All heavy atoms as TSV, in Angstrom:
chain	resi	resn	atom	element	x	y	z
A	1	MET	N	N	0.858	-1.174	0.001
A	1	MET	CA	C	0.004	0.004	0.006
A	1	MET	C	C	0.900	1.234	-0.003
A	1	MET	O	O	1.869	1.303	0.753
A	1	MET	CB	C	-0.930	0.018	1.210
A	1	MET	CG	C	-1.835	1.234	1.189
A	1	MET	SD	S	-2.991	1.373	2.581
A	1	MET	CE	C	-4.121	0.073	2.213
A	2	HIS	N	N	0.556	2.167	-0.837
A	2	HIS	CA	C	1.277	3.434	-0.911
A	2	HIS	C	C	0.894	4.294	0.301
A	2	HIS	O	O	-0.180	4.133	0.867
A	2	HIS	CB	C	0.938	4.147	-2.210
A	2	HIS	CG	C	1.742	5.364	-2.481
A	2	HIS	ND1	N	1.352	6.600	-2.096
A	2	HIS	CD2	C	2.934	5.521	-3.080
A	2	HIS	CE1	C	2.252	7.499	-2.454
A	2	HIS	NE2	N	3.236	6.852	-3.065
A	3	ASP	N	N	1.761	5.210	0.691
A	3	ASP	CA	C	1.500	6.080	1.837
A	3	ASP	C	C	0.203	6.871	1.707
A	3	ASP	O	O	-0.417	7.242	2.696
A	3	ASP	CB	C	2.658	7.058	2.046
A	3	ASP	CG	C	3.918	6.350	2.512
A	3	ASP	OD1	O	3.799	5.221	3.043
A	3	ASP	OD2	O	5.008	6.928	2.346
A	4	SER	N	N	-0.217	7.130	0.465
A	4	SER	CA	C	-1.450	7.903	0.230
A	4	SER	C	C	-2.715	7.067	0.377
A	4	SER	O	O	-3.814	7.597	0.330
A	4	SER	CB	C	-1.410	8.523	-1.166
A	4	SER	OG	O	-1.421	7.491	-2.145
A	5	GLY	N	N	-2.571	5.736	0.534
A	5	GLY	CA	C	-3.729	4.884	0.672
A	5	GLY	C	C	-4.070	4.088	-0.575
A	5	GLY	O	O	-4.940	3.231	-0.544
A	6	TRP	N	N	-3.398	4.366	-1.677
A	6	TRP	CA	C	-3.624	3.592	-2.907
A	6	TRP	C	C	-3.035	2.202	-2.763
A	6	TRP	O	O	-1.957	2.024	-2.208
A	6	TRP	CB	C	-2.967	4.289	-4.100
A	6	TRP	CG	C	-3.627	5.561	-4.521
A	6	TRP	CD1	C	-3.363	6.818	-4.092
A	6	TRP	CD2	C	-4.688	5.692	-5.475
A	6	TRP	NE1	N	-4.184	7.717	-4.710
A	6	TRP	CE2	C	-5.005	7.055	-5.577
A	6	TRP	CE3	C	-5.393	4.784	-6.265
A	6	TRP	CZ2	C	-5.991	7.536	-6.407
A	6	TRP	CZ3	C	-6.364	5.271	-7.109
A	6	TRP	CH2	C	-6.664	6.626	-7.172
A	7	LEU	N	N	-3.725	1.201	-3.288
A	7	LEU	CA	C	-3.187	-0.158	-3.366
A	7	LEU	C	C	-2.511	-0.322	-4.715
A	7	LEU	O	O	-3.088	0.028	-5.744
A	7	LEU	CB	C	-4.299	-1.187	-3.236
A	7	LEU	CG	C	-4.990	-1.273	-1.892
A	7	LEU	CD1	C	-6.179	-2.218	-1.970
A	7	LEU	CD2	C	-4.018	-1.743	-0.821
A	8	ILE	N	N	-1.299	-0.833	-4.714
A	8	ILE	CA	C	-0.550	-1.014	-5.953
A	8	ILE	C	C	-0.273	-2.490	-6.112
A	8	ILE	O	O	0.262	-3.144	-5.196
A	8	ILE	CB	C	0.784	-0.229	-5.912
A	8	ILE	CG1	C	0.487	1.246	-5.683
A	8	ILE	CG2	C	1.562	-0.440	-7.200
A	8	ILE	CD1	C	1.698	2.064	-5.369
A	9	PHE	N	N	-0.655	-3.052	-7.263
A	9	PHE	CA	C	-0.450	-4.464	-7.541
A	9	PHE	C	C	0.608	-4.622	-8.608
A	9	PHE	O	O	0.658	-3.850	-9.561
A	9	PHE	CB	C	-1.747	-5.135	-8.035
A	9	PHE	CG	C	-2.857	-5.083	-7.024
A	9	PHE	CD1	C	-3.783	-4.062	-7.028
A	9	PHE	CD2	C	-2.965	-6.077	-6.063
A	9	PHE	CE1	C	-4.812	-4.017	-6.092
A	9	PHE	CE2	C	-3.983	-6.048	-5.134
A	9	PHE	CZ	C	-4.902	-5.013	-5.150
A	10	THR	N	N	1.459	-5.636	-8.471
A	10	THR	CA	C	2.462	-5.966	-9.463
A	10	THR	C	C	2.169	-7.375	-9.979
A	10	THR	O	O	1.867	-8.283	-9.199
A	10	THR	CB	C	3.880	-5.939	-8.845
A	10	THR	OG1	O	4.091	-4.637	-8.290
A	10	THR	CG2	C	4.936	-6.209	-9.883
A	11	PHE	N	N	2.247	-7.541	-11.288
A	11	PHE	CA	C	1.958	-8.840	-11.903
A	11	PHE	C	C	3.224	-9.381	-12.567
A	11	PHE	O	O	4.095	-8.618	-12.986
A	11	PHE	CB	C	0.840	-8.699	-12.942
A	11	PHE	CG	C	-0.447	-8.212	-12.342
A	11	PHE	CD1	C	-0.768	-6.854	-12.356
A	11	PHE	CD2	C	-1.324	-9.101	-11.723
A	11	PHE	CE1	C	-1.958	-6.410	-11.789
A	11	PHE	CE2	C	-2.504	-8.650	-11.160
A	11	PHE	CZ	C	-2.821	-7.304	-11.196
A	12	SER	N	N	3.309	-10.693	-12.688
A	12	SER	CA	C	4.490	-11.295	-13.281
A	12	SER	C	C	4.489	-11.212	-14.797
A	12	SER	O	O	5.521	-11.389	-15.419
A	12	SER	CB	C	4.647	-12.750	-12.817
A	12	SER	OG	O	3.465	-13.474	-13.092
A	13	SER	N	N	3.329	-10.946	-15.408
A	13	SER	CA	C	3.268	-10.804	-16.851
A	13	SER	C	C	2.091	-9.915	-17.236
A	13	SER	O	O	1.157	-9.712	-16.440
A	13	SER	CB	C	3.104	-12.167	-17.529
A	13	SER	OG	O	1.826	-12.701	-17.238
A	14	GLU	N	N	2.141	-9.391	-18.453
A	14	GLU	CA	C	1.047	-8.539	-18.915
A	14	GLU	C	C	-0.225	-9.343	-19.102
A	14	GLU	O	O	-1.316	-8.857	-18.809
A	14	GLU	CB	C	1.421	-7.864	-20.233
A	14	GLU	CG	C	0.382	-6.898	-20.707
A	14	GLU	CD	C	0.806	-6.094	-21.933
A	14	GLU	OE1	O	1.994	-6.091	-22.288
A	14	GLU	OE2	O	-0.087	-5.465	-22.538
A	15	SER	N	N	-0.105	-10.595	-19.542
A	15	SER	CA	C	-1.297	-11.418	-19.727
A	15	SER	C	C	-1.969	-11.715	-18.375
A	15	SER	O	O	-3.196	-11.748	-18.284
A	15	SER	CB	C	-0.957	-12.725	-20.453
A	15	SER	OG	O	-0.105	-13.508	-19.677
A	16	GLU	N	N	-1.184	-11.887	-17.311
A	16	GLU	CA	C	-1.737	-12.087	-15.981
A	16	GLU	C	C	-2.503	-10.842	-15.545
A	16	GLU	O	O	-3.600	-10.912	-15.003
A	16	GLU	CB	C	-0.617	-12.400	-14.993
A	16	GLU	CG	C	-1.105	-12.726	-13.599
A	16	GLU	CD	C	0.059	-12.998	-12.652
A	16	GLU	OE1	O	0.658	-12.015	-12.178
A	16	GLU	OE2	O	0.353	-14.182	-12.419
A	17	MET	N	N	-1.934	-9.659	-15.794
A	17	MET	CA	C	-2.583	-8.395	-15.442
A	17	MET	C	C	-3.908	-8.257	-16.212
A	17	MET	O	O	-4.937	-7.925	-15.625
A	17	MET	CB	C	-1.690	-7.217	-15.769
A	17	MET	CG	C	-2.332	-5.876	-15.549
A	17	MET	SD	S	-1.427	-4.487	-16.227
A	17	MET	CE	C	-1.603	-4.770	-17.980
A	18	LEU	N	N	-3.902	-8.551	-17.503
A	18	LEU	CA	C	-5.115	-8.424	-18.308
A	18	LEU	C	C	-6.180	-9.416	-17.850
A	18	LEU	O	O	-7.377	-9.114	-17.897
A	18	LEU	CB	C	-4.785	-8.597	-19.776
A	18	LEU	CG	C	-3.908	-7.492	-20.369
A	18	LEU	CD1	C	-3.514	-7.830	-21.806
A	18	LEU	CD2	C	-4.581	-6.138	-20.285
A	19	ASP	N	N	-5.764	-10.617	-17.420
A	19	ASP	CA	C	-6.725	-11.585	-16.884
A	19	ASP	C	C	-7.417	-11.036	-15.648
A	19	ASP	O	O	-8.632	-11.137	-15.506
A	19	ASP	CB	C	-6.022	-12.897	-16.534
A	19	ASP	CG	C	-5.623	-13.710	-17.746
A	19	ASP	OD1	O	-6.141	-13.431	-18.851
A	19	ASP	OD2	O	-4.777	-14.621	-17.589
A	20	VAL	N	N	-6.648	-10.456	-14.732
A	20	VAL	CA	C	-7.226	-9.905	-13.498
A	20	VAL	C	C	-8.140	-8.729	-13.819
A	20	VAL	O	O	-9.242	-8.609	-13.270
A	20	VAL	CB	C	-6.106	-9.504	-12.512
A	20	VAL	CG1	C	-6.674	-8.715	-11.354
A	20	VAL	CG2	C	-5.369	-10.733	-12.012
A	21	LEU	N	N	-7.703	-7.836	-14.709
A	21	LEU	CA	C	-8.527	-6.684	-15.063
A	21	LEU	C	C	-9.840	-7.091	-15.726
A	21	LEU	O	O	-10.858	-6.442	-15.562
A	21	LEU	CB	C	-7.749	-5.738	-15.982
A	21	LEU	CG	C	-6.625	-4.946	-15.334
A	21	LEU	CD1	C	-5.838	-4.184	-16.396
A	21	LEU	CD2	C	-7.163	-3.989	-14.296
A	22	GLY	N	N	-9.812	-8.176	-16.487
A	22	GLY	CA	C	-10.998	-8.623	-17.198
A	22	GLY	C	C	-11.957	-9.462	-16.399
A	22	GLY	O	O	-13.080	-9.703	-16.829
A	23	GLU	N	N	-11.577	-9.930	-15.244
A	23	GLU	CA	C	-12.397	-10.846	-14.467
A	23	GLU	C	C	-13.411	-10.174	-13.549
A	23	GLU	O	O	-14.367	-10.802	-13.137
A	23	GLU	CB	C	-11.522	-11.774	-13.608
A	23	GLU	CG	C	-10.797	-12.807	-14.391
A	23	GLU	CD	C	-11.736	-13.805	-15.045
A	23	GLU	OE1	O	-12.714	-14.226	-14.407
A	23	GLU	OE2	O	-11.463	-14.148	-16.206
A	24	GLY	N	N	-13.218	-8.909	-13.192
A	24	GLY	CA	C	-14.041	-8.226	-12.189
A	24	GLY	C	C	-15.522	-8.363	-12.428
A	24	GLY	O	O	-15.946	-9.128	-13.256
A	25	PRO	N	N	-16.358	-7.707	-11.686
A	25	PRO	CA	C	-16.016	-6.689	-10.696
A	25	PRO	C	C	-15.575	-7.329	-9.377
A	25	PRO	O	O	-15.944	-8.427	-9.038
A	25	PRO	CB	C	-17.299	-5.916	-10.505
A	25	PRO	CG	C	-18.394	-6.874	-10.813
A	25	PRO	CD	C	-17.811	-7.806	-11.868
A	26	TYR	N	N	-14.757	-6.584	-8.663
A	26	TYR	CA	C	-14.233	-7.020	-7.376
A	26	TYR	C	C	-14.790	-6.119	-6.278
A	26	TYR	O	O	-15.085	-4.953	-6.522
A	26	TYR	CB	C	-12.713	-6.951	-7.347
A	26	TYR	CG	C	-12.033	-7.822	-8.372
A	26	TYR	CD1	C	-11.544	-7.296	-9.573
A	26	TYR	CD2	C	-11.901	-9.172	-8.137
A	26	TYR	CE1	C	-10.918	-8.117	-10.499
A	26	TYR	CE2	C	-11.287	-9.998	-9.060
A	26	TYR	CZ	C	-10.804	-9.460	-10.248
A	26	TYR	OH	O	-10.203	-10.277	-11.155
A	27	ALA	N	N	-14.895	-6.680	-5.079
A	27	ALA	CA	C	-15.340	-5.897	-3.924
A	27	ALA	C	C	-14.466	-6.267	-2.731
A	27	ALA	O	O	-14.037	-7.415	-2.579
A	27	ALA	CB	C	-16.796	-6.186	-3.613
A	28	VAL	N	N	-14.193	-5.286	-1.888
A	28	VAL	CA	C	-13.454	-5.480	-0.650
A	28	VAL	C	C	-14.302	-4.930	0.477
A	28	VAL	O	O	-14.677	-3.743	0.457
A	28	VAL	CB	C	-12.082	-4.754	-0.704
A	28	VAL	CG1	C	-11.369	-4.889	0.627
A	28	VAL	CG2	C	-11.238	-5.284	-1.834
A	29	PHE	N	N	-14.637	-5.759	1.433
A	29	PHE	CA	C	-15.526	-5.384	2.534
A	29	PHE	C	C	-16.838	-4.782	2.013
A	29	PHE	O	O	-17.355	-3.810	2.559
A	29	PHE	CB	C	-14.835	-4.419	3.493
A	29	PHE	CG	C	-13.600	-4.964	4.116
A	29	PHE	CD1	C	-12.360	-4.416	3.860
A	29	PHE	CD2	C	-13.664	-6.051	4.974
A	29	PHE	CE1	C	-11.202	-4.935	4.436
A	29	PHE	CE2	C	-12.527	-6.584	5.555
A	29	PHE	CZ	C	-11.309	-6.029	5.285
A	30	GLY	N	N	-17.344	-5.335	0.907
A	30	GLY	CA	C	-18.618	-4.898	0.344
A	30	GLY	C	C	-18.537	-3.617	-0.464
A	30	GLY	O	O	-19.556	-3.114	-0.935
A	31	ARG	N	N	-17.354	-3.086	-0.645
A	31	ARG	CA	C	-17.188	-1.846	-1.408
A	31	ARG	C	C	-16.468	-2.164	-2.717
A	31	ARG	O	O	-15.580	-3.025	-2.744
A	31	ARG	CB	C	-16.380	-0.830	-0.607
A	31	ARG	CG	C	-17.120	-0.485	0.702
A	31	ARG	CD	C	-16.456	0.616	1.382
A	31	ARG	NE	N	-16.598	1.811	0.540
A	31	ARG	CZ	C	-16.583	3.026	0.999
A	31	ARG	NH1	N	-16.420	3.230	2.269
A	31	ARG	NH2	N	-16.690	4.044	0.200
A	32	PRO	N	N	-16.827	-1.488	-3.810
A	32	PRO	CA	C	-16.197	-1.797	-5.094
A	32	PRO	C	C	-14.700	-1.483	-5.111
A	32	PRO	O	O	-14.267	-0.479	-4.548
A	32	PRO	CB	C	-16.948	-0.915	-6.086
A	32	PRO	CG	C	-17.598	0.145	-5.271
A	32	PRO	CD	C	-17.803	-0.411	-3.908
A	33	LEU	N	N	-13.937	-2.375	-5.687
A	33	LEU	CA	C	-12.518	-2.168	-5.889
A	33	LEU	C	C	-12.321	-1.867	-7.371
A	33	LEU	O	O	-12.614	-2.697	-8.233
A	33	LEU	CB	C	-11.722	-3.423	-5.496
A	33	LEU	CG	C	-10.224	-3.382	-5.742
A	33	LEU	CD1	C	-9.562	-2.319	-4.865
A	33	LEU	CD2	C	-9.613	-4.748	-5.495
A	34	ILE	N	N	-11.876	-0.661	-7.678
A	34	ILE	CA	C	-11.715	-0.243	-9.056
A	34	ILE	C	C	-10.260	-0.432	-9.436
A	34	ILE	O	O	-9.355	0.131	-8.810
A	34	ILE	CB	C	-12.131	1.239	-9.212
A	34	ILE	CG1	C	-13.584	1.400	-8.816
A	34	ILE	CG2	C	-11.892	1.711	-10.641
A	34	ILE	CD1	C	-14.036	2.816	-8.679
A	35	LEU	N	N	-10.035	-1.249	-10.465
A	35	LEU	CA	C	-8.686	-1.529	-10.925
A	35	LEU	C	C	-8.452	-0.810	-12.242
A	35	LEU	O	O	-9.255	-0.885	-13.160
A	35	LEU	CB	C	-8.486	-3.032	-11.125
A	35	LEU	CG	C	-8.679	-3.899	-9.890
A	35	LEU	CD1	C	-8.559	-5.373	-10.267
A	35	LEU	CD2	C	-7.667	-3.552	-8.834
A	36	LYS	N	N	-7.334	-0.107	-12.328
A	36	LYS	CA	C	-6.961	0.599	-13.542
A	36	LYS	C	C	-5.468	0.389	-13.788
A	36	LYS	O	O	-4.706	0.213	-12.837
A	36	LYS	CB	C	-7.244	2.097	-13.411
A	36	LYS	CG	C	-8.713	2.431	-13.247
A	36	LYS	CD	C	-8.940	3.862	-12.847
A	36	LYS	CE	C	-8.725	4.784	-14.013
A	36	LYS	NZ	N	-9.047	6.201	-13.694
A	37	ILE	N	N	-5.082	0.448	-15.061
A	37	ILE	CA	C	-3.663	0.367	-15.387
A	37	ILE	C	C	-3.022	1.696	-14.996
A	37	ILE	O	O	-3.513	2.769	-15.344
A	37	ILE	CB	C	-3.461	0.084	-16.889
A	37	ILE	CG1	C	-4.045	-1.289	-17.218
A	37	ILE	CG2	C	-1.991	0.154	-17.252
A	37	ILE	CD1	C	-4.041	-1.616	-18.694
A	38	MET	N	N	-1.939	1.614	-14.261
A	38	MET	CA	C	-1.273	2.806	-13.753
A	38	MET	C	C	-0.454	3.475	-14.857
A	38	MET	O	O	0.404	2.834	-15.474
A	38	MET	CB	C	-0.351	2.424	-12.608
A	38	MET	CG	C	0.232	3.559	-11.862
A	38	MET	SD	S	1.083	2.843	-10.420
A	38	MET	CE	C	1.754	4.296	-9.718
A	39	PRO	N	N	-0.713	4.754	-15.147
A	39	PRO	CA	C	0.085	5.443	-16.155
A	39	PRO	C	C	1.523	5.700	-15.649
A	39	PRO	O	O	1.791	5.595	-14.457
A	39	PRO	CB	C	-0.658	6.774	-16.362
A	39	PRO	CG	C	-1.477	6.955	-15.142
A	39	PRO	CD	C	-1.763	5.595	-14.580
A	40	ASP	N	N	2.399	6.036	-16.565
A	40	ASP	CA	C	3.802	6.273	-16.206
A	40	ASP	C	C	3.965	7.381	-15.170
A	40	ASP	O	O	4.794	7.287	-14.289
A	40	ASP	CB	C	4.619	6.609	-17.444
A	40	ASP	CG	C	4.754	5.423	-18.380
A	40	ASP	OD1	O	4.655	4.284	-17.887
A	40	ASP	OD2	O	4.958	5.640	-19.586
A	41	PHE	N	N	3.159	8.440	-15.289
A	41	PHE	CA	C	3.272	9.572	-14.372
A	41	PHE	C	C	1.975	9.699	-13.575
A	41	PHE	O	O	1.135	10.531	-13.875
A	41	PHE	CB	C	3.571	10.863	-15.157
A	41	PHE	CG	C	4.838	10.769	-15.935
A	41	PHE	CD1	C	4.805	10.514	-17.290
A	41	PHE	CD2	C	6.062	10.903	-15.309
A	41	PHE	CE1	C	5.975	10.419	-18.016
A	41	PHE	CE2	C	7.238	10.804	-16.023
A	41	PHE	CZ	C	7.209	10.560	-17.379
A	42	PHE	N	N	1.821	8.873	-12.567
A	42	PHE	CA	C	0.612	8.833	-11.772
A	42	PHE	C	C	0.726	9.789	-10.594
A	42	PHE	O	O	1.734	9.815	-9.889
A	42	PHE	CB	C	0.361	7.414	-11.248
A	42	PHE	CG	C	-0.897	7.277	-10.469
A	42	PHE	CD1	C	-2.122	7.263	-11.105
A	42	PHE	CD2	C	-0.872	7.164	-9.091
A	42	PHE	CE1	C	-3.298	7.132	-10.378
A	42	PHE	CE2	C	-2.034	7.032	-8.358
A	42	PHE	CZ	C	-3.251	7.025	-9.022
A	43	ASP	N	N	-0.312	10.595	-10.368
A	43	ASP	CA	C	-0.352	11.529	-9.255
A	43	ASP	C	C	-1.139	10.869	-8.125
A	43	ASP	O	O	-2.357	10.748	-8.202
A	43	ASP	CB	C	-1.012	12.837	-9.687
A	43	ASP	CG	C	-1.110	13.842	-8.552
A	43	ASP	OD1	O	-0.522	13.625	-7.480
A	43	ASP	OD2	O	-1.779	14.871	-8.761
A	44	PHE	N	N	-0.450	10.438	-7.067
A	44	PHE	CA	C	-1.117	9.751	-5.966
A	44	PHE	C	C	-2.062	10.656	-5.190
A	44	PHE	O	O	-2.883	10.194	-4.421
A	44	PHE	CB	C	-0.088	9.153	-5.008
A	44	PHE	CG	C	0.573	7.926	-5.561
A	44	PHE	CD1	C	1.815	8.010	-6.166
A	44	PHE	CD2	C	-0.044	6.702	-5.487
A	44	PHE	CE1	C	2.423	6.884	-6.686
A	44	PHE	CE2	C	0.543	5.570	-5.999
A	44	PHE	CZ	C	1.792	5.655	-6.605
A	45	GLN	N	N	-1.962	11.963	-5.365
A	45	GLN	CA	C	-2.862	12.892	-4.675
A	45	GLN	C	C	-4.071	13.266	-5.515
A	45	GLN	O	O	-4.929	14.015	-5.076
A	45	GLN	CB	C	-2.094	14.165	-4.301
A	45	GLN	CG	C	-0.861	13.910	-3.449
A	45	GLN	CD	C	-1.147	13.094	-2.200
A	45	GLN	OE1	O	-2.146	13.322	-1.510
A	45	GLN	NE2	N	-0.296	12.112	-1.912
A	46	SER	N	N	-4.141	12.762	-6.725
A	46	SER	CA	C	-5.235	13.115	-7.634
A	46	SER	C	C	-6.581	12.651	-7.111
A	46	SER	O	O	-6.708	11.588	-6.524
A	46	SER	CB	C	-4.977	12.478	-9.008
A	46	SER	OG	O	-6.041	12.739	-9.867
A	47	THR	N	N	-7.583	13.457	-7.352
A	47	THR	CA	C	-8.958	13.104	-6.947
A	47	THR	C	C	-9.854	13.025	-8.175
A	47	THR	O	O	-11.009	13.408	-8.130
A	47	THR	CB	C	-9.507	14.146	-5.968
A	47	THR	OG1	O	-9.453	15.430	-6.593
A	47	THR	CG2	C	-8.715	14.158	-4.667
A	48	ASP	N	N	-9.334	12.512	-9.291
A	48	ASP	CA	C	-10.114	12.478	-10.528
A	48	ASP	C	C	-11.136	11.337	-10.577
A	48	ASP	O	O	-11.887	11.238	-11.511
A	48	ASP	CB	C	-9.212	12.433	-11.740
A	48	ASP	CG	C	-8.396	11.152	-11.829
A	48	ASP	OD1	O	-8.364	10.403	-10.855
A	48	ASP	OD2	O	-7.772	10.939	-12.880
A	49	MET	N	N	-11.186	10.478	-9.558
A	49	MET	CA	C	-12.192	9.408	-9.528
A	49	MET	C	C	-13.504	9.956	-8.974
A	49	MET	O	O	-13.846	9.740	-7.805
A	49	MET	CB	C	-11.700	8.244	-8.655
A	49	MET	CG	C	-10.727	7.324	-9.323
A	49	MET	SD	S	-11.392	6.543	-10.797
A	49	MET	CE	C	-12.459	5.352	-10.108
A	50	THR	N	N	-14.221	10.683	-9.792
A	50	THR	CA	C	-15.489	11.267	-9.348
A	50	THR	C	C	-16.687	10.521	-9.913
A	50	THR	O	O	-17.808	10.747	-9.465
A	50	THR	CB	C	-15.562	12.751	-9.758
A	50	THR	OG1	O	-15.418	12.836	-11.171
A	50	THR	CG2	C	-14.490	13.556	-9.063
A	51	THR	N	N	-16.479	9.645	-10.890
A	51	THR	CA	C	-17.563	8.851	-11.444
A	51	THR	C	C	-17.142	7.384	-11.498
A	51	THR	O	O	-15.957	7.077	-11.524
A	51	THR	CB	C	-17.941	9.319	-12.877
A	51	THR	OG1	O	-16.804	9.160	-13.716
A	51	THR	CG2	C	-18.390	10.772	-12.879
A	52	MET	N	N	-18.134	6.501	-11.512
A	52	MET	CA	C	-17.853	5.083	-11.582
A	52	MET	C	C	-18.913	4.450	-12.485
A	52	MET	O	O	-20.113	4.657	-12.281
A	52	MET	CB	C	-17.908	4.462	-10.191
A	52	MET	CG	C	-17.616	2.979	-10.224
A	52	MET	SD	S	-17.553	2.216	-8.588
A	52	MET	CE	C	-19.221	2.365	-8.058
A	53	PRO	N	N	-18.481	3.652	-13.481
A	53	PRO	CA	C	-19.470	2.959	-14.311
A	53	PRO	C	C	-20.235	1.936	-13.468
A	53	PRO	O	O	-19.660	1.284	-12.605
A	53	PRO	CB	C	-18.633	2.286	-15.389
A	53	PRO	CG	C	-17.258	2.255	-14.855
A	53	PRO	CD	C	-17.123	3.360	-13.855
A	54	THR	N	N	-21.536	1.844	-13.732
A	54	THR	CA	C	-22.373	0.929	-12.960
A	54	THR	C	C	-23.259	0.155	-13.917
A	54	THR	O	O	-23.831	0.706	-14.848
A	54	THR	CB	C	-23.261	1.721	-11.990
A	54	THR	OG1	O	-22.419	2.538	-11.158
A	54	THR	CG2	C	-24.077	0.819	-11.097
A	55	TRP	N	N	-23.385	-1.149	-13.683
A	55	TRP	CA	C	-24.263	-1.993	-14.490
A	55	TRP	C	C	-25.543	-2.203	-13.685
A	55	TRP	O	O	-25.507	-2.629	-12.544
A	55	TRP	CB	C	-23.598	-3.346	-14.762
A	55	TRP	CG	C	-24.423	-4.231	-15.611
A	55	TRP	CD1	C	-25.266	-5.218	-15.209
A	55	TRP	CD2	C	-24.523	-4.209	-17.037
A	55	TRP	NE1	N	-25.864	-5.812	-16.269
A	55	TRP	CE2	C	-25.435	-5.215	-17.415
A	55	TRP	CE3	C	-23.929	-3.417	-18.027
A	55	TRP	CZ2	C	-25.761	-5.450	-18.756
A	55	TRP	CZ3	C	-24.259	-3.674	-19.337
A	55	TRP	CH2	C	-25.149	-4.671	-19.699
A	56	VAL	N	N	-26.671	-1.881	-14.293
A	56	VAL	CA	C	-27.965	-1.974	-13.620
A	56	VAL	C	C	-28.864	-2.856	-14.458
A	56	VAL	O	O	-28.924	-2.726	-15.681
A	56	VAL	CB	C	-28.593	-0.576	-13.457
A	56	VAL	CG1	C	-29.934	-0.660	-12.773
A	56	VAL	CG2	C	-27.673	0.354	-12.711
A	57	THR	N	N	-29.597	-3.758	-13.821
A	57	THR	CA	C	-30.595	-4.562	-14.528
A	57	THR	C	C	-31.982	-4.194	-14.009
A	57	THR	O	O	-32.169	-3.934	-12.820
A	57	THR	CB	C	-30.365	-6.062	-14.317
A	57	THR	OG1	O	-30.406	-6.345	-12.930
A	57	THR	CG2	C	-29.030	-6.493	-14.895
A	58	PHE	N	N	-32.921	-4.102	-14.918
A	58	PHE	CA	C	-34.304	-3.818	-14.605
A	58	PHE	C	C	-35.154	-4.999	-15.089
A	58	PHE	O	O	-35.547	-5.035	-16.239
A	58	PHE	CB	C	-34.790	-2.539	-15.281
A	58	PHE	CG	C	-34.047	-1.300	-14.828
A	58	PHE	CD1	C	-33.059	-0.737	-15.598
A	58	PHE	CD2	C	-34.352	-0.725	-13.603
A	58	PHE	CE1	C	-32.388	0.401	-15.187
A	58	PHE	CE2	C	-33.677	0.420	-13.173
A	58	PHE	CZ	C	-32.697	0.966	-13.984
A	59	PRO	N	N	-35.449	-5.965	-14.212
A	59	PRO	CA	C	-36.212	-7.137	-14.638
A	59	PRO	C	C	-37.613	-6.735	-15.077
A	59	PRO	O	O	-38.232	-5.846	-14.524
A	59	PRO	CB	C	-36.263	-8.017	-13.397
A	59	PRO	CG	C	-35.495	-7.334	-12.342
A	59	PRO	CD	C	-35.063	-6.006	-12.824
A	60	ASN	N	N	-38.060	-7.382	-16.120
A	60	ASN	CA	C	-39.422	-7.214	-16.659
A	60	ASN	C	C	-39.704	-5.797	-17.170
A	60	ASN	O	O	-40.835	-5.372	-17.265
A	60	ASN	CB	C	-40.489	-7.583	-15.610
A	60	ASN	CG	C	-40.310	-9.010	-15.126
A	60	ASN	OD1	O	-40.057	-9.907	-15.946
A	60	ASN	ND2	N	-40.415	-9.230	-13.850
A	61	LEU	N	N	-38.676	-5.031	-17.494
A	61	LEU	CA	C	-38.862	-3.697	-18.057
A	61	LEU	C	C	-39.163	-3.830	-19.541
A	61	LEU	O	O	-38.407	-4.468	-20.283
A	61	LEU	CB	C	-37.602	-2.861	-17.841
A	61	LEU	CG	C	-37.658	-1.426	-18.306
A	61	LEU	CD1	C	-38.642	-0.643	-17.412
A	61	LEU	CD2	C	-36.305	-0.791	-18.273
A	62	PRO	N	N	-40.284	-3.258	-20.020
A	62	PRO	CA	C	-40.601	-3.341	-21.459
A	62	PRO	C	C	-39.518	-2.659	-22.287
A	62	PRO	O	O	-38.931	-1.658	-21.858
A	62	PRO	CB	C	-41.933	-2.585	-21.588
A	62	PRO	CG	C	-42.479	-2.487	-20.206
A	62	PRO	CD	C	-41.319	-2.547	-19.261
A	63	LEU	N	N	-39.235	-3.200	-23.460
A	63	LEU	CA	C	-38.187	-2.655	-24.313
A	63	LEU	C	C	-38.540	-1.251	-24.834
A	63	LEU	O	O	-37.665	-0.489	-25.183
A	63	LEU	CB	C	-37.897	-3.585	-25.479
A	63	LEU	CG	C	-37.260	-4.919	-25.072
A	63	LEU	CD1	C	-37.077	-5.813	-26.283
A	63	LEU	CD2	C	-35.946	-4.695	-24.365
A	64	ARG	N	N	-39.813	-0.921	-24.904
A	64	ARG	CA	C	-40.178	0.408	-25.374
A	64	ARG	C	C	-40.012	1.371	-24.259
A	64	ARG	O	O	-40.005	2.449	-24.170
A	64	ARG	CB	C	-41.637	0.415	-25.835
A	64	ARG	CG	C	-41.799	-0.414	-27.077
A	64	ARG	CD	C	-43.205	-0.269	-27.584
A	64	ARG	NE	N	-43.599	-1.583	-28.071
A	64	ARG	CZ	C	-44.818	-1.979	-28.212
A	64	ARG	NH1	N	-45.817	-1.196	-27.900
A	64	ARG	NH2	N	-45.089	-3.146	-28.676
């Protein structure tokens, strides 16, 4: 864990990383864990995570 609270994961290969990224969604203590590929110049103080994609199902909702 980085001092700022970010969790940093290291993988032994790129294919292993892509497998983990493609398998989600993941949750830790009932809260979503958002995994992203870390860019070369990552700002650990950044607060740009203001939105999160969400999948919602509406059973029996008419297509119209």
